[in-house]
C-alpha positions as CSV (number, residue, x, y, z in Angstrom):
1,X,-1.8,-12.0,12.5
2,X,-1.6,-14.9,10.0
3,X,1.3,-17.2,9.3
4,X,1.7,-16.8,5.6
5,X,5.4,-16.8,5.4
6,X,8.2,-19.4,5.1
7,X,10.2,-20.0,8.3
8,X,13.1,-17.8,7.4
9,X,11.1,-15.2,5.5
10,X,8.3,-13.6,7.5
11,X,5.8,-11.4,5.6
12,X,5.5,-7.9,6.9
13,X,2.5,-5.6,6.0
14,X,2.7,-1.8,6.1
15,X,-0.4,0.2,6.9
16,X,-1.1,3.9,7.8
17,X,-2.9,7.0,6.8
18,X,-2.4,8.9,3.5
19,X,0.9,10.8,3.7
20,X,2.1,9.0,6.8
21,X,5.2,7.8,5.1
22,X,4.4,4.1,4.3
23,X,6.6,4.3,1.2
24,X,9.5,5.6,3.2
25,X,9.2,2.7,5.6
26,X,9.0,0.3,2.7
27,X,12.1,1.8,1.1
28,X,14.0,1.5,4.3
29,X,13.0,-2.2,4.7
30,X,14.2,-2.7,1.1
31,X,17.5,-1.0,2.0
32,X,17.8,-3.5,4.9
33,X,17.5,-6.4,2.4
34,X,13.8,-7.1,2.3
35,X,11.9,-7.8,-0.9
36,X,9.1,-5.2,-1.2
37,X,5.8,-5.5,-3.1
38,X,4.6,-2.0,-3.9
39,X,0.9,-2.2,-4.5
40,X,0.6,1.5,-5.5
41,X,3.1,1.0,-8.3
42,X,1.5,-2.3,-9.4
43,X,-1.9,-0.7,-9.3
44,X,-0.7,2.0,-11.7
45,X,0.7,-0.7,-14.0
46,X,-2.6,-2.6,-13.8
47,X,-4.5,0.3,-15.2
48,X,-2.3,0.2,-18.3
49,X,-2.8,-3.5,-18.9
50,X,-4.5,-3.7,-22.3
51,X,-7.3,-6.1,-21.2
52,X,-8.0,-4.1,-18.0
53,X,-8.0,-0.8,-20.0
54,X,-10.5,-2.2,-22.5
55,X,-12.7,-3.3,-19.6
56,X,-12.6,0.1,-18.0
57,X,-13.5,1.8,-21.3
58,X,-16.4,-0.5,-21.7
59,X,-17.6,0.5,-18.2
60,X,-16.9,4.2,-18.2
61,X,-16.2,5.3,-21.7
62,X,-13.3,6.9,-23.5
63,X,-13.3,9.8,-21.0
64,X,-11.1,7.8,-18.7
65,X,-8.3,7.9,-21.3
66,X,-5.8,10.8,-21.6
67,X,-5.0,12.3,-24.9
68,X,-2.0,10.0,-25.3
69,X,-4.1,6.9,-24.8
70,X,-2.9,6.2,-21.3
71,X,-5.3,5.8,-18.4
72,X,-6.3,9.0,-16.7
73,X,-6.1,8.1,-13.1
74,X,-7.6,11.3,-11.9
75,X,-10.7,10.6,-14.0
76,X,-11.0,7.1,-12.6
77,X,-10.5,8.5,-9.0
78,X,-13.4,10.9,-9.6
79,X,-15.6,7.9,-10.5
80,X,-14.6,5.4,-7.8
81,X,-14.4,7.8,-4.9
82,X,-17.9,9.1,-5.6
83,X,-19.5,5.6,-5.8
84,X,-18.5,2.7,-3.5
85,X,-20.0,0.2,-5.9
86,X,-17.8,1.4,-8.8
87,X,-14.8,1.3,-6.5
88,X,-15.5,-2.3,-5.5
89,X,-15.9,-3.2,-9.2
90,X,-12.5,-1.6,-10.0
91,X,-10.8,-3.4,-7.0
92,X,-12.3,-6.7,-8.2
93,X,-10.7,-6.2,-11.5
94,X,-7.2,-4.9,-10.5
95,X,-6.6,-6.7,-7.2
96,X,-6.2,-10.2,-8.7
97,X,-3.7,-8.7,-11.3
98,X,-1.7,-7.1,-8.5
99,X,-1.8,-10.2,-6.3
100,X,-0.4,-12.4,-9.2
101,X,2.6,-10.1,-9.5
102,X,3.1,-10.0,-5.7
103,X,3.1,-13.8,-5.7
104,X,5.6,-14.0,-8.5
105,X,7.9,-11.4,-6.8
106,X,7.9,-13.3,-3.5
107,X,8.4,-16.7,-5.2
108,X,11.4,-15.3,-7.0
109,X,13.0,-13.8,-3.8
110,X,16.2,-15.4,-2.7
111,X,15.8,-17.7,0.3
112,X,18.2,-15.6,2.4
113,X,16.3,-12.3,2.3
114,X,15.3,-11.3,5.8
115,X,11.6,-10.7,5.1
116,X,9.0,-10.1,2.4
117,X,7.0,-6.8,2.6
118,X,3.6,-5.8,1.4
119,X,3.2,-2.1,1.0
120,X,-0.5,-1.7,0.2
121,X,-2.8,1.2,0.9
122,X,-5.7,-1.2,1.4
123,X,-3.8,-3.8,3.4
124,X,-6.6,-4.4,5.9
125,X,-9.5,-3.6,3.6
126,X,-8.3,-6.3,1.1
127,X,-7.6,-8.8,3.9
128,X,-3.9,-8.9,3.2
129,X,-3.1,-8.5,6.9
130,X,-4.3,-12.1,7.3
131,X,-1.3,-13.2,5.2
132,X,1.2,-11.3,7.2
133,X,3.3,-12.4,10.2
134,X,3.5,-8.8,11.4
135,X,1.9,-5.5,10.5
136,X,3.6,-2.1,10.9
137,X,1.4,0.9,11.3
138,X,3.0,4.2,10.1
139,X,1.7,7.2,12.1
140,X,2.2,10.9,11.8
141,X,0.3,14.1,12.8
142,X,-2.5,14.9,10.5
143,X,-1.2,18.4,9.7
144,X,2.1,16.9,8.6
145,X,0.4,14.3,6.5
146,X,-1.7,16.9,4.7
147,X,1.4,19.0,4.0
148,X,3.2,16.0,2.5
149,X,0.4,15.1,0.1
150,X,-0.2,18.7,-0.9
151,X,3.5,19.0,-1.8
152,X,3.9,15.5,-3.3
153,X,0.5,14.8,-5.0
154,X,-1.3,18.2,-5.1
155,X,-4.2,16.9,-3.0
156,X,-6.0,19.3,-0.7
157,X,-7.6,18.3,2.6
158,X,-11.0,17.6,1.0
159,X,-9.4,15.1,-1.4
160,X,-7.6,13.4,1.4
161,X,-10.8,13.2,3.5
162,X,-12.7,11.8,0.5
163,X,-10.1,9.0,0.0
164,X,-9.8,8.2,3.7
165,X,-13.6,8.0,4.1
166,X,-13.5,5.1,1.7
167,X,-11.1,3.2,3.9
168,X,-11.1,1.7,7.4
169,X,-10.7,4.2,10.2
170,X,-7.1,4.8,11.2
171,X,-7.8,3.8,14.8
172,X,-9.0,0.4,13.5
173,X,-5.8,0.0,11.4
174,X,-3.6,1.1,14.3
175,X,-5.2,-1.3,16.7
176,X,-4.9,-4.1,14.2
177,X,-1.1,-3.6,13.8
178,X,1.7,-5.3,15.8
179,X,4.1,-2.3,15.7
180,X,3.7,1.4,15.3
181,X,6.3,3.7,13.7
182,X,6.0,7.4,14.5
183,X,7.1,9.4,11.4
184,X,7.3,13.0,12.5
185,X,11.0,13.4,12.5
186,X,13.9,13.0,10.1
187,X,14.8,9.9,8.1
188,X,17.5,8.9,10.5
189,X,15.0,8.7,13.3
190,X,12.6,6.7,11.1
191,X,15.4,4.3,10.0
192,X,16.3,3.6,13.6
193,X,12.7,2.7,14.5
194,X,12.4,0.5,11.3
195,X,15.6,-1.3,12.0
196,X,14.6,-2.0,15.6
197,X,11.2,-3.3,14.6
198,X,12.6,-5.5,11.8
199,X,15.0,-7.1,14.3
200,X,12.2,-7.8,16.7
201,X,10.1,-9.4,13.9
202,X,13.1,-11.6,12.9
203,X,13.8,-12.6,16.5
204,X,10.2,-13.7,17.0
205,X,9.9,-15.4,13.6
206,X,9.5,-19.2,14.0
């Protein structure tokens, strides 16, 4: 991995499959005092930025807007997951916006926070792993992941497959990570793993 962190504040990336529990791991790292950059949250905010929204409408028409004028993320998903070129065009527009906010968040973090965390669905695809001192891969059985996204997001298996097909294979992400968290139990078991891994990262931080 890269060495993009200050001496006392290693940067930790989080990767994993859809529904694996990346956000749960990020939250636990936050509870342990880390500063967390949530790319999903910032990505949603980016789509409501007036300039970005105007650009999207110029590309794809008013049909990407909901009745209340907000961006219809489902409409955008239908476009970008059906056409890799459109997906790259969207990422080229939103990723710099997200990166600027991540940089500002990390720059404002107190010097005594234990680590800075990047929770990004496309950590490897966007090359963000190169800025990390360690990457944690969050793993879980496929059946469990599918059940989580069905309950939490209303996606069926076909939707999960469509989205995963646009990303690097999970085996590639797993092999590129420094640590693996197995998230098939309760939150206390997950927290114990996360705490142990964070301590290891801090011990090995220069």
